[in-house]
ChimeraX commands (.cxc) that place a marker at each C-alpha (Angstrom):
marker #1 position -0.27,-0.05,0.38 radius 0.5
marker #1 position 1.74,3.74,-0.97 radius 0.5
marker #1 position 0.52,7.12,0.83 radius 0.5
marker #1 position 0.22,10.21,-1.07 radius 0.5
marker #1 position 1.27,12.40,0.55 radius 0.5
marker #1 position 4.05,9.43,2.38 radius 0.5
marker #1 position 3.87,11.45,5.62 radius 0.5
marker #1 position 0.30,11.27,5.55 radius 0.5
marker #1 position -0.36,10.00,8.79 radius 0.5
marker #1 position 1.75,12.12,10.35 radius 0.5
marker #1 position 0.17,15.25,8.88 radius 0.5
marker #1 position -4.08,13.61,10.25 radius 0.5
marker #1 position -2.99,12.61,14.36 radius 0.5
marker #1 position -2.33,16.10,15.18 radius 0.5
marker #1 position -5.85,17.24,14.18 radius 0.5
marker #1 position -7.37,14.43,15.84 radius 0.5
marker #1 position -10.66,13.84,16.31 radius 0.5
marker #1 position -11.54,14.35,11.97 radius 0.5
marker #1 position -14.68,13.80,10.04 radius 0.5
marker #1 position -12.95,11.34,7.54 radius 0.5
marker #1 position -15.05,11.33,4.18 radius 0.5
marker #1 position -14.93,9.22,0.91 radius 0.5
marker #1 position -17.25,8.55,-2.21 radius 0.5
marker #1 position -19.50,5.90,-1.35 radius 0.5
marker #1 position -18.38,3.47,-4.00 radius 0.5
marker #1 position -14.37,3.27,-1.82 radius 0.5
marker #1 position -16.03,1.87,1.34 radius 0.5
marker #1 position -15.06,-1.77,1.60 radius 0.5
marker #1 position -11.48,-0.18,2.18 radius 0.5
marker #1 position -11.87,2.28,5.09 radius 0.5
marker #1 position -11.47,-0.35,8.35 radius 0.5
marker #1 position -7.70,-1.30,6.92 radius 0.5
marker #1 position -6.69,2.01,7.17 radius 0.5
marker #1 position -6.53,1.96,10.67 radius 0.5
marker #1 position -3.48,1.70,12.10 radius 0.5
marker #1 position -3.03,2.56,15.71 radius 0.5
marker #1 position -5.46,2.90,18.29 radius 0.5
marker #1 position -5.26,6.50,18.01 radius 0.5
marker #1 position -7.41,6.05,15.07 radius 0.5
marker #1 position -10.39,4.91,17.02 radius 0.5
marker #1 position -13.45,5.73,14.27 radius 0.5
marker #1 position -16.81,5.05,13.97 radius 0.5
marker #1 position -18.94,4.96,10.75 radius 0.5
marker #1 position -22.26,6.00,10.14 radius 0.5
marker #1 position -24.15,3.30,8.09 radius 0.5
marker #1 position -27.52,3.70,7.12 radius 0.5
marker #1 position -30.94,1.92,8.56 radius 0.5
marker #1 position -31.60,0.16,5.69 radius 0.5
marker #1 position -31.21,-3.23,5.87 radius 0.5
marker #1 position -28.18,-3.17,2.96 radius 0.5
marker #1 position -26.74,-1.83,6.11 radius 0.5
marker #1 position -26.69,-4.63,8.54 radius 0.5
marker #1 position -23.90,-6.56,6.43 radius 0.5
marker #1 position -22.00,-3.37,6.22 radius 0.5
marker #1 position -22.35,-2.67,10.12 radius 0.5
marker #1 position -21.45,-6.21,11.01 radius 0.5
marker #1 position -18.39,-6.55,9.49 radius 0.5
marker #1 position -17.32,-2.94,10.45 radius 0.5
marker #1 position -17.45,-4.18,14.11 radius 0.5
marker #1 position -16.02,-7.46,13.04 radius 0.5
marker #1 position -12.65,-5.83,12.24 radius 0.5
marker #1 position -12.94,-3.35,15.39 radius 0.5
marker #1 position -14.68,-0.46,14.00 radius 0.5
marker #1 position -17.12,1.25,15.70 radius 0.5
marker #1 position -20.84,2.44,14.07 radius 0.5
marker #1 position -23.20,4.60,14.05 radius 0.5
marker #1 position -26.86,3.81,12.29 radius 0.5
marker #1 position -29.09,6.80,10.25 radius 0.5
marker #1 position -29.10,8.50,7.64 radius 0.5
marker #1 position -26.81,11.01,6.15 radius 0.5
marker #1 position -29.49,12.30,3.88 radius 0.5
marker #1 position -31.12,16.08,4.15 radius 0.5
marker #1 position -33.80,15.83,2.44 radius 0.5
marker #1 position -37.39,14.84,3.27 radius 0.5
marker #1 position -36.85,11.73,4.84 radius 0.5
marker #1 position -33.99,12.52,7.02 radius 0.5
marker #1 position -35.84,12.22,10.29 radius 0.5
marker #1 position -37.76,9.41,9.02 radius 0.5
marker #1 position -33.77,7.27,8.37 radius 0.5
marker #1 position -32.38,8.87,11.70 radius 0.5
marker #1 position -30.59,11.58,10.45 radius 0.5
marker #1 position -31.63,13.17,13.22 radius 0.5
marker #1 position -30.63,11.17,16.01 radius 0.5
marker #1 position -27.09,9.72,13.74 radius 0.5
marker #1 position -26.09,13.36,13.61 radius 0.5
marker #1 position -26.26,14.33,17.37 radius 0.5
marker #1 position -24.61,11.02,18.04 radius 0.5
marker #1 position -21.28,12.35,15.47 radius 0.5
marker #1 position -21.62,15.24,16.84 radius 0.5
marker #1 position -21.05,13.29,20.30 radius 0.5
marker #1 position -18.72,10.81,18.77 radius 0.5
marker #1 position -16.22,13.73,18.06 radius 0.5
marker #1 position -16.19,14.78,21.11 radius 0.5
marker #1 position -15.81,11.83,23.08 radius 0.5
marker #1 position -12.16,12.14,20.25 radius 0.5
marker #1 position -13.26,9.70,18.57 radius 0.5
marker #1 position -12.83,9.88,14.29 radius 0.5
marker #1 position -16.24,9.93,12.51 radius 0.5
marker #1 position -16.41,8.29,9.20 radius 0.5
marker #1 position -18.88,8.43,6.54 radius 0.5
marker #1 position -19.23,8.71,2.36 radius 0.5
marker #1 position -19.38,12.39,1.35 radius 0.5
marker #1 position -22.56,11.77,-1.23 radius 0.5
marker #1 position -26.20,12.45,-1.99 radius 0.5
marker #1 position -27.96,9.18,-1.37 radius 0.5
marker #1 position -28.52,7.70,-4.55 radius 0.5
marker #1 position -26.33,10.73,-6.83 radius 0.5
marker #1 position -22.85,9.45,-6.56 radius 0.5
marker #1 position -20.13,11.99,-6.72 radius 0.5
marker #1 position -22.38,15.07,-5.22 radius 0.5
marker #1 position -21.31,15.97,-1.52 radius 0.5
marker #1 position -24.37,16.96,0.56 radius 0.5
marker #1 position -24.63,20.39,2.94 radius 0.5
marker #1 position -24.64,17.55,5.80 radius 0.5
marker #1 position -21.27,16.91,6.14 radius 0.5
marker #1 position -20.75,20.58,6.29 radius 0.5
marker #1 position -23.21,21.13,9.16 radius 0.5
marker #1 position -21.15,18.36,11.06 radius 0.5
marker #1 position -18.15,19.96,10.69 radius 0.5
marker #1 position -19.71,23.81,11.51 radius 0.5
marker #1 position -21.16,22.13,14.54 radius 0.5
marker #1 position -18.30,20.32,16.10 radius 0.5
marker #1 position -15.19,22.10,14.82 radius 0.5
marker #1 position -13.40,19.67,13.80 radius 0.5
marker #1 position -11.77,19.52,10.31 radius 0.5
marker #1 position -13.01,17.45,7.23 radius 0.5
marker #1 position -10.49,15.06,6.03 radius 0.5
marker #1 position -11.11,13.82,2.08 radius 0.5
marker #1 position -9.46,11.02,1.36 radius 0.5
marker #1 position -9.67,8.18,-1.24 radius 0.5
marker #1 position -8.60,4.20,-1.53 radius 0.5
marker #1 position -7.97,2.55,-4.91 radius 0.5
marker #1 position -6.72,-0.74,-5.75 radius 0.5
marker #1 position -5.37,-1.80,-9.37 radius 0.5
marker #1 position -7.07,-5.39,-9.17 radius 0.5
marker #1 position -11.32,-4.82,-8.54 radius 0.5
marker #1 position -14.67,-5.43,-9.93 radius 0.5
marker #1 position -16.67,-2.40,-10.37 radius 0.5
marker #1 position -20.44,-2.49,-10.34 radius 0.5
marker #1 position -22.82,-1.05,-12.36 radius 0.5
marker #1 position -25.19,0.11,-9.25 radius 0.5
marker #1 position -25.60,3.83,-8.51 radius 0.5
marker #1 position -22.32,4.41,-6.22 radius 0.5
marker #1 position -20.34,2.36,-8.79 radius 0.5
marker #1 position -19.22,0.00,-5.34 radius 0.5
marker #1 position -15.79,-1.11,-5.76 radius 0.5
marker #1 position -14.57,-4.77,-4.90 radius 0.5
marker #1 position -11.36,-4.58,-4.09 radius 0.5
marker #1 position -9.33,-8.28,-4.90 radius 0.5
marker #1 position -5.79,-9.02,-3.55 radius 0.5
marker #1 position -2.84,-9.09,-4.94 radius 0.5
marker #1 position -2.18,-6.30,-6.80 radius 0.5
marker #1 position -1.34,-2.28,-5.72 radius 0.5
marker #1 position -3.17,0.02,-3.32 radius 0.5
marker #1 position -3.28,3.32,-2.66 radius 0.5
marker #1 position -4.29,5.85,0.24 radius 0.5
marker #1 position -4.36,9.93,-1.00 radius 0.5
marker #1 position -5.68,12.98,1.40 radius 0.5
marker #1 position -5.07,16.32,0.31 radius 0.5
marker #1 position -5.87,18.62,3.00 radius 0.5
marker #1 position -8.06,19.57,5.85 radius 0.5
marker #1 position -10.80,21.34,5.32 radius 0.5
marker #1 position -12.59,23.47,8.12 radius 0.5
marker #1 position -16.03,25.24,8.73 radius 0.5
marker #1 position -16.01,28.29,10.93 radius 0.5
marker #1 position -18.50,27.81,13.18 radius 0.5
marker #1 position -20.39,30.67,11.69 radius 0.5
marker #1 position -20.30,30.34,8.08 radius 0.5
marker #1 position -23.50,31.38,6.39 radius 0.5
marker #1 position -25.20,29.49,3.33 radius 0.5
marker #1 position -23.31,31.02,0.59 radius 0.5
marker #1 position -19.43,30.18,2.49 radius 0.5
marker #1 position -21.08,26.40,3.27 radius 0.5
marker #1 position -22.11,25.72,-0.53 radius 0.5
marker #1 position -18.38,27.49,-1.54 radius 0.5
marker #1 position -16.71,24.29,1.33 radius 0.5
marker #1 position -19.32,22.05,-0.27 radius 0.5
marker #1 position -17.78,22.19,-3.46 radius 0.5
marker #1 position -14.72,22.66,-2.07 radius 0.5
marker #1 position -14.93,18.80,-0.39 radius 0.5
marker #1 position -16.25,17.79,-3.99 radius 0.5
marker #1 position -13.81,18.38,-5.87 radius 0.5
marker #1 position -10.45,17.35,-3.92 radius 0.5
marker #1 position -12.48,13.98,-3.61 radius 0.5
marker #1 position -12.60,13.97,-7.26 radius 0.5
marker #1 position -8.91,14.75,-7.29 radius 0.5
marker #1 position -7.99,12.49,-4.48 radius 0.5
marker #1 position -10.03,9.90,-6.55 radius 0.5
marker #1 position -7.94,10.79,-9.84 radius 0.5
marker #1 position -4.77,10.40,-7.85 radius 0.5
marker #1 position -5.32,7.27,-6.19 radius 0.5
marker #1 position -6.20,5.68,-9.27 radius 0.5
marker #1 position -3.65,7.15,-11.36 radius 0.5
marker #1 position -0.65,5.64,-8.40 radius 0.5
marker #1 position -2.01,2.08,-8.91 radius 0.5
marker #1 position -1.98,2.44,-12.59 radius 0.5
marker #1 position -5.69,2.33,-13.72 radius 0.5
marker #1 position -6.65,6.21,-14.19 radius 0.5
marker #1 position -9.21,5.50,-16.73 radius 0.5
marker #1 position -11.42,3.76,-13.20 radius 0.5
marker #1 position -11.78,7.11,-12.08 radius 0.5
marker #1 position -12.70,8.61,-14.68 radius 0.5
marker #1 position -15.82,5.61,-15.21 radius 0.5
marker #1 position -16.57,6.05,-11.37 radius 0.5
marker #1 position -16.81,9.65,-11.61 radius 0.5
marker #1 position -18.80,9.58,-14.88 radius 0.5
marker #1 position -21.45,6.89,-13.22 radius 0.5
marker #1 position -21.34,4.79,-16.57 radius 0.5
marker #1 position -19.53,2.19,-18.37 radius 0.5
marker link #1:1,2 radius 0.2
marker link #1:2,3 radius 0.2
marker link #1:3,4 radius 0.2
marker link #1:4,5 radius 0.2
marker link #1:5,6 radius 0.2
marker link #1:6,7 radius 0.2
marker link #1:7,8 radius 0.2
marker link #1:8,9 radius 0.2
marker link #1:9,10 radius 0.2
marker link #1:10,11 radius 0.2
marker link #1:11,12 radius 0.2
marker link #1:12,13 radius 0.2
marker link #1:13,14 radius 0.2
marker link #1:14,15 radius 0.2
marker link #1:15,16 radius 0.2
marker link #1:16,17 radius 0.2
marker link #1:17,18 radius 0.2
marker link #1:18,19 radius 0.2
marker link #1:19,20 radius 0.2
marker link #1:20,21 radius 0.2
marker link #1:21,22 radius 0.2
marker link #1:22,23 radius 0.2
marker link #1:23,24 radius 0.2
marker link #1:24,25 radius 0.2
marker link #1:25,26 radius 0.2
marker link #1:26,27 radius 0.2
marker link #1:27,28 radius 0.2
marker link #1:28,29 radius 0.2
marker link #1:29,30 radius 0.2
marker link #1:30,31 radius 0.2
marker link #1:31,32 radius 0.2
marker link #1:32,33 radius 0.2
marker link #1:33,34 radius 0.2
marker link #1:34,35 radius 0.2
marker link #1:35,36 radius 0.2
marker link #1:36,37 radius 0.2
marker link #1:37,38 radius 0.2
marker link #1:38,39 radius 0.2
marker link #1:39,40 radius 0.2
marker link #1:40,41 radius 0.2
marker link #1:41,42 radius 0.2
marker link #1:42,43 radius 0.2
marker link #1:43,44 radius 0.2
marker link #1:44,45 radius 0.2
marker link #1:45,46 radius 0.2
marker link #1:46,47 radius 0.2
marker link #1:47,48 radius 0.2
marker link #1:48,49 radius 0.2
marker link #1:49,50 radius 0.2
marker link #1:50,51 radius 0.2
marker link #1:51,52 radius 0.2
marker link #1:52,53 radius 0.2
marker link #1:53,54 radius 0.2
marker link #1:54,55 radius 0.2
marker link #1:55,56 radius 0.2
marker link #1:56,57 radius 0.2
marker link #1:57,58 radius 0.2
marker link #1:58,59 radius 0.2
marker link #1:59,60 radius 0.2
marker link #1:60,61 radius 0.2
marker link #1:61,62 radius 0.2
marker link #1:62,63 radius 0.2
marker link #1:63,64 radius 0.2
marker link #1:64,65 radius 0.2
marker link #1:65,66 radius 0.2
marker link #1:66,67 radius 0.2
marker link #1:67,68 radius 0.2
marker link #1:68,69 radius 0.2
marker link #1:69,70 radius 0.2
marker link #1:70,71 radius 0.2
marker link #1:71,72 radius 0.2
marker link #1:72,73 radius 0.2
marker link #1:73,74 radius 0.2
marker link #1:74,75 radius 0.2
marker link #1:75,76 radius 0.2
marker link #1:76,77 radius 0.2
marker link #1:77,78 radius 0.2
marker link #1:78,79 radius 0.2
marker link #1:79,80 radius 0.2
marker link #1:80,81 radius 0.2
marker link #1:81,82 radius 0.2
marker link #1:82,83 radius 0.2
marker link #1:83,84 radius 0.2
marker link #1:84,85 radius 0.2
marker link #1:85,86 radius 0.2
marker link #1:86,87 radius 0.2
marker link #1:87,88 radius 0.2
marker link #1:88,89 radius 0.2
marker link #1:89,90 radius 0.2
marker link #1:90,91 radius 0.2
marker link #1:91,92 radius 0.2
marker link #1:92,93 radius 0.2
marker link #1:93,94 radius 0.2
marker link #1:94,95 radius 0.2
marker link #1:95,96 radius 0.2
marker link #1:96,97 radius 0.2
marker link #1:97,98 radius 0.2
marker link #1:98,99 radius 0.2
marker link #1:99,100 radius 0.2
marker link #1:100,101 radius 0.2
marker link #1:101,102 radius 0.2
marker link #1:102,103 radius 0.2
marker link #1:103,104 radius 0.2
marker link #1:104,105 radius 0.2
marker link #1:105,106 radius 0.2
marker link #1:106,107 radius 0.2
marker link #1:107,108 radius 0.2
marker link #1:108,109 radius 0.2
marker link #1:109,110 radius 0.2
marker link #1:110,111 radius 0.2
marker link #1:111,112 radius 0.2
marker link #1:112,113 radius 0.2
marker link #1:113,114 radius 0.2
marker link #1:114,115 radius 0.2
marker link #1:115,116 radius 0.2
marker link #1:116,117 radius 0.2
marker link #1:117,118 radius 0.2
marker link #1:118,119 radius 0.2
marker link #1:119,120 radius 0.2
marker link #1:120,121 radius 0.2
marker link #1:121,122 radius 0.2
marker link #1:122,123 radius 0.2
marker link #1:123,124 radius 0.2
marker link #1:124,125 radius 0.2
marker link #1:125,126 radius 0.2
marker link #1:126,127 radius 0.2
marker link #1:127,128 radius 0.2
marker link #1:128,129 radius 0.2
marker link #1:129,130 radius 0.2
marker link #1:130,131 radius 0.2
marker link #1:131,132 radius 0.2
marker link #1:132,133 radius 0.2
marker link #1:133,134 radius 0.2
marker link #1:134,135 radius 0.2
marker link #1:135,136 radius 0.2
marker link #1:136,137 radius 0.2
marker link #1:137,138 radius 0.2
marker link #1:138,139 radius 0.2
marker link #1:139,140 radius 0.2
marker link #1:140,141 radius 0.2
marker link #1:141,142 radius 0.2
marker link #1:142,143 radius 0.2
marker link #1:143,144 radius 0.2
marker link #1:144,145 radius 0.2
marker link #1:145,146 radius 0.2
marker link #1:146,147 radius 0.2
marker link #1:147,148 radius 0.2
marker link #1:148,149 radius 0.2
marker link #1:149,150 radius 0.2
marker link #1:150,151 radius 0.2
marker link #1:151,152 radius 0.2
marker link #1:152,153 radius 0.2
marker link #1:153,154 radius 0.2
marker link #1:154,155 radius 0.2
marker link #1:155,156 radius 0.2
marker link #1:156,157 radius 0.2
marker link #1:157,158 radius 0.2
marker link #1:158,159 radius 0.2
marker link #1:159,160 radius 0.2
marker link #1:160,161 radius 0.2
marker link #1:161,162 radius 0.2
marker link #1:162,163 radius 0.2
marker link #1:163,164 radius 0.2
marker link #1:164,165 radius 0.2
marker link #1:165,166 radius 0.2
marker link #1:166,167 radius 0.2
marker link #1:167,168 radius 0.2
marker link #1:168,169 radius 0.2
marker link #1:169,170 radius 0.2
marker link #1:170,171 radius 0.2
marker link #1:171,172 radius 0.2
marker link #1:172,173 radius 0.2
marker link #1:173,174 radius 0.2
marker link #1:174,175 radius 0.2
marker link #1:175,176 radius 0.2
marker link #1:176,177 radius 0.2
marker link #1:177,178 radius 0.2
marker link #1:178,179 radius 0.2
marker link #1:179,180 radius 0.2
marker link #1:180,181 radius 0.2
marker link #1:181,182 radius 0.2
marker link #1:182,183 radius 0.2
marker link #1:183,184 radius 0.2
marker link #1:184,185 radius 0.2
marker link #1:185,186 radius 0.2
marker link #1:186,187 radius 0.2
marker link #1:187,188 radius 0.2
marker link #1:188,189 radius 0.2
marker link #1:189,190 radius 0.2
marker link #1:190,191 radius 0.2
marker link #1:191,192 radius 0.2
marker link #1:192,193 radius 0.2
marker link #1:193,194 radius 0.2
marker link #1:194,195 radius 0.2
marker link #1:195,196 radius 0.2
marker link #1:196,197 radius 0.2
marker link #1:197,198 radius 0.2
marker link #1:198,199 radius 0.2
marker link #1:199,200 radius 0.2
marker link #1:200,201 radius 0.2
marker link #1:201,202 radius 0.2
marker link #1:202,203 radius 0.2
marker link #1:203,204 radius 0.2
marker link #1:204,205 radius 0.2
marker link #1:205,206 radius 0.2
marker link #1:206,207 radius 0.2
marker link #1:207,208 radius 0.2
marker link #1:208,209 radius 0.2
view
């Protein structure tokens, strides 16, 4: 596994606890970036029945879970969004990192404002990153889920931490939302380039092919 930058952990650790975000289709690799006890984290997983499998897998790998939706639309209350949001704030206050997918549900590669609201409320930095392997199967579903295969090259890429001021207004929050989205696309491009599969990033972001 290669890291970009090479000292990525040394850069991230002083800023923990942090909000670690990635595109939805890359979520199978997230449990494996934890290398020290300081990297303790809880991950947001939906209440949908498919989420039960992800929650079980995460807990078996020593990752705590927060159950609820990241959707800030009409279904937010019904899907446990308010409870999950408050639990994420508490989790960060307790010194745990929070990991979650950045996409608006069912809209791949579009960052939702809920993530920006979490950073504003908690005061913790957003750390966008991407994970890729050279050998994989990419599903033709809404989030282009990648099933990573063994015996290939792997890469983890992070560029910068993004902070949201506690007094951020709607215009500022939208600018930061767009910045997180652009940063995630850039990290994904760089991760796939590092493993020799640049075309995979284009397919993943286009949502076709």
